[in-house]
C-alpha positions as CSV (number, residue, x, y, z in Angstrom):
1,M,11.6,-40.2,-31.3
2,P,10.4,-37.4,-32.9
3,D,9.8,-34.6,-30.1
4,E,6.4,-33.7,-32.0
5,T,4.4,-37.0,-31.9
6,E,2.1,-38.2,-29.7
7,Q,2.7,-42.0,-28.7
8,L,-0.3,-44.2,-28.7
9,T,-1.1,-47.6,-28.0
10,I,-4.5,-49.2,-29.8
11,K,-5.8,-52.4,-28.6
12,V,-6.5,-55.0,-31.9
13,T,-7.7,-57.9,-29.9
14,D,-7.8,-59.1,-26.3
15,K,-4.4,-59.9,-26.3
16,E,-2.9,-58.3,-29.0
17,A,-1.7,-54.2,-29.7
18,V,0.4,-52.0,-31.2
19,S,1.8,-48.5,-31.6
20,A,0.5,-45.9,-33.1
21,L,2.1,-42.1,-33.6
22,L,0.0,-39.0,-34.6
23,Y,2.7,-36.3,-36.3
24,P,-0.3,-32.9,-35.2
25,A,-0.9,-30.5,-38.2
26,A,0.9,-27.2,-37.9
27,K,-1.8,-25.2,-35.7
28,K,-1.8,-22.1,-38.3
29,I,-2.8,-24.2,-41.0
30,R,-5.0,-26.9,-39.7
31,A,-7.4,-28.3,-42.2
32,G,-9.6,-30.7,-39.9
33,L,-8.2,-33.5,-41.5
34,T,-6.8,-36.9,-40.3
35,A,-4.1,-38.9,-43.0
36,L,-4.3,-42.7,-41.4
37,L,-1.1,-44.0,-43.4
38,G,-0.2,-47.9,-43.0
39,H,3.4,-48.5,-43.9
40,G,4.6,-51.3,-46.4
41,A,5.6,-54.7,-46.1
42,G,9.5,-54.7,-45.2
43,A,9.8,-51.5,-42.9
44,N,7.4,-50.4,-39.9
45,Q,6.3,-46.8,-39.2
46,L,9.9,-45.3,-38.2
47,S,10.9,-46.3,-41.5
48,G,12.6,-43.0,-43.2
49,F,9.6,-42.9,-46.0
50,M,6.8,-43.1,-43.1
51,R,8.3,-40.6,-40.9
52,M,9.4,-38.0,-43.8
53,F,6.0,-37.9,-45.6
54,A,4.0,-38.0,-41.9
55,R,6.5,-34.9,-41.0
56,G,5.8,-33.8,-44.7
57,L,1.9,-33.8,-44.5
58,A,1.5,-32.7,-41.1
59,E,3.5,-29.2,-41.7
60,R,1.3,-28.5,-44.7
61,G,-1.9,-28.7,-42.4
62,L,-2.8,-32.5,-42.0
63,D,-3.0,-34.7,-38.7
64,V,-1.4,-37.4,-39.5
65,M,-1.6,-41.2,-37.9
66,T,1.2,-44.5,-38.7
67,F,0.8,-46.8,-36.8
68,N,2.5,-50.7,-36.7
69,F,0.6,-53.8,-38.5
70,I,0.9,-56.5,-35.7
71,Y,3.5,-58.7,-37.0
72,M,5.8,-55.8,-37.7
73,E,5.0,-54.4,-33.6
74,Q,6.1,-57.9,-32.7
75,G,9.2,-58.4,-34.1
76,R,8.6,-60.8,-37.1
77,S,9.3,-60.0,-40.6
78,V,6.6,-61.8,-42.1
79,P,3.0,-60.1,-43.1
80,D,0.4,-61.6,-41.1
81,Q,-2.7,-63.0,-43.3
82,K,-5.4,-61.0,-44.8
83,P,-7.9,-60.9,-41.8
84,K,-5.6,-60.0,-39.2
85,L,-4.4,-56.9,-41.2
86,E,-7.2,-55.7,-42.1
87,A,-8.9,-55.9,-38.5
88,C,-5.6,-54.1,-37.4
89,F,-5.9,-51.4,-39.9
90,R,-10.0,-51.0,-39.0
91,A,-8.9,-50.7,-35.3
92,V,-6.7,-47.8,-35.8
93,I,-9.8,-46.3,-37.4
94,E,-11.9,-46.6,-34.5
95,A,-9.0,-45.5,-32.1
96,I,-9.2,-41.9,-34.2
97,A,-13.1,-42.4,-33.8
98,R,-12.4,-41.8,-30.4
99,H,-9.4,-39.6,-30.0
100,R,-9.9,-36.3,-28.3
101,K,-8.1,-33.7,-31.4
102,L,-9.6,-35.9,-34.3
103,K,-12.5,-37.5,-33.6
104,T,-14.5,-34.1,-35.3
105,N,-11.8,-34.1,-38.6
106,R,-12.4,-35.8,-42.3
107,L,-10.2,-38.9,-42.6
108,V,-8.5,-39.9,-45.8
109,V,-6.9,-43.7,-45.7
110,G,-4.3,-45.6,-47.3
111,G,-0.6,-45.6,-47.2
112,K,3.1,-47.7,-48.2
113,S,2.4,-50.0,-50.8
114,M,1.1,-53.1,-48.5
115,G,-0.5,-50.2,-45.8
116,G,-2.6,-48.8,-48.9
117,R,-3.9,-52.1,-50.0
118,I,-5.5,-53.2,-47.0
119,A,-6.8,-49.9,-46.5
120,S,-8.3,-50.2,-50.1
121,Q,-9.4,-53.5,-49.0
122,V,-10.6,-52.3,-45.7
123,M,-12.8,-49.9,-47.6
124,A,-14.2,-52.4,-50.1
125,G,-15.0,-55.2,-47.7
126,E,-18.6,-56.1,-45.8
127,D,-18.6,-52.9,-42.8
128,R,-17.8,-50.3,-45.8
129,E,-21.0,-48.8,-45.4
130,A,-20.3,-48.1,-41.7
131,L,-17.0,-46.4,-42.6
132,A,-18.3,-44.3,-45.5
133,E,-19.8,-41.5,-43.0
134,D,-15.7,-41.3,-41.5
135,V,-14.0,-41.8,-45.1
136,I,-13.9,-39.2,-47.5
137,G,-11.2,-40.7,-50.0
138,L,-7.9,-43.0,-50.4
139,V,-4.4,-42.2,-50.8
140,F,-1.7,-44.9,-52.2
141,L,1.8,-44.7,-51.7
142,G,3.0,-46.9,-54.7
143,Y,-0.2,-49.3,-55.0
144,P,1.2,-53.1,-55.5
145,L,-1.0,-53.7,-58.5
146,H,0.7,-56.9,-58.8
147,P,4.0,-58.4,-57.2
148,P,7.1,-57.9,-58.8
149,G,7.6,-59.9,-61.9
150,Q,3.7,-61.1,-61.8
151,S,2.0,-59.0,-64.0
152,A,-0.9,-61.6,-64.5
153,K,-1.3,-61.4,-60.4
154,L,-3.5,-58.5,-60.3
155,R,-4.7,-56.7,-57.0
156,V,-7.7,-54.4,-58.8
157,E,-11.5,-57.0,-58.2
158,H,-12.2,-54.9,-54.9
159,L,-11.1,-51.8,-56.1
160,E,-14.8,-51.1,-58.1
161,H,-16.6,-51.7,-54.9
162,I,-14.7,-48.8,-52.7
163,K,-17.0,-46.1,-53.2
164,K,-14.7,-43.3,-52.5
165,P,-11.9,-40.8,-54.4
166,M,-8.9,-42.7,-54.7
167,L,-5.2,-41.2,-55.6
168,F,-2.5,-43.0,-56.5
169,V,1.1,-41.2,-56.3
170,Q,2.9,-44.0,-58.6
171,G,6.4,-44.0,-59.9
172,T,6.4,-44.6,-63.9
173,R,9.4,-47.4,-63.1
174,D,7.5,-49.0,-60.5
175,A,7.8,-52.9,-60.9
176,L,4.9,-53.3,-58.8
177,G,2.6,-51.5,-61.1
178,S,3.0,-48.4,-63.7
179,P,0.6,-45.7,-64.1
180,D,0.1,-47.1,-67.3
181,E,-0.6,-50.8,-66.0
182,I,-3.1,-49.5,-63.1
183,L,-5.2,-47.0,-65.3
184,P,-7.3,-48.9,-67.4
185,F,-8.6,-50.5,-64.0
186,I,-9.6,-47.1,-62.3
187,K,-10.2,-45.0,-65.7
188,N,-14.2,-45.9,-65.6
189,L,-14.5,-46.4,-61.2
190,R,-17.2,-43.5,-59.8
191,P,-16.1,-41.6,-58.1
192,A,-13.7,-40.8,-60.6
193,A,-9.8,-41.5,-59.6
194,K,-6.6,-39.7,-60.3
195,I,-3.1,-41.0,-60.8
196,H,0.0,-38.4,-59.8
197,E,2.9,-39.7,-61.6
198,I,5.8,-39.7,-60.1
199,E,8.5,-39.5,-63.6
200,G,11.3,-42.4,-63.8
201,G,10.2,-43.2,-60.1
202,D,10.0,-46.5,-58.8
203,H,8.1,-48.2,-56.2
204,S,9.6,-46.0,-53.4
205,F,9.7,-43.1,-55.4
206,K,13.4,-42.8,-56.1
207,A,14.4,-41.9,-59.9
208,P,17.6,-41.7,-61.8
209,K,19.6,-38.6,-62.5
210,K,18.4,-38.0,-66.2
211,F,14.8,-37.7,-64.9
212,G,16.3,-34.2,-63.9
213,L,14.1,-34.2,-60.2
214,S,15.8,-34.5,-56.9
215,P,14.4,-36.9,-54.2
216,D,13.6,-33.8,-52.1
217,Q,11.6,-32.2,-55.4
218,I,9.8,-35.3,-55.8
219,F,8.8,-35.7,-51.9
220,E,7.6,-32.4,-52.1
221,T,5.9,-32.0,-55.0
222,S,4.3,-35.5,-53.8
223,M,3.0,-34.1,-50.9
224,D,1.6,-31.1,-52.3
225,E,-0.3,-32.8,-54.8
226,I,-2.0,-35.3,-51.3
227,D,-2.6,-32.1,-49.7
228,R,-4.3,-30.2,-52.4
229,W,-6.2,-33.3,-53.2
230,V,-7.4,-34.2,-50.0
231,R,-8.4,-30.9,-49.8
232,S,-10.6,-30.7,-52.3
233,L,-12.5,-33.8,-51.3
């Protein structure tokens, strides 16, 4: 467990709680912003991808919170149903609003693949007006536009109900949705949404050597873009 993190337990229901990690911002450049990132369907908050983005954004001045969804906390491999995933995400948002270090911060929500999708569903849901005061934008680390090989099964209908800026960090070889696939569905959204393209990147942002970017360059550039975009909101 990284020494710089603060471990939290967040109650979701009377019987269920999840663990969360706060990666505090570098103090000298602290931006007064929190990024809440949910993990993807197949790996928890301690995956290399999640820890790298959390640490990298914290080094850039953002307070970053990650957490496990209930199924992952309980050691199960199959994600919970939509209402349970969304309830968990909302519980973490509420915990951030009460946290002594974070309650005065502005908040951006999102995450890796499924985590980002659940964040978007929460922000498009019935209680979006109540959340609107706390959340200033959404960041997607590989938005799952559709399941692999099922390009007609789109997950976009709810996006028009999110009245917040959105940043899509997306690889051009993403089997769950390339920037070119996503653009038609977000180009007319207001406020405007933005795509940061990773040339040659797959769903985990890995790109073949022929594209000329090392994994470190891809991740650093992506985090720089997220940092700039969040601060501009």
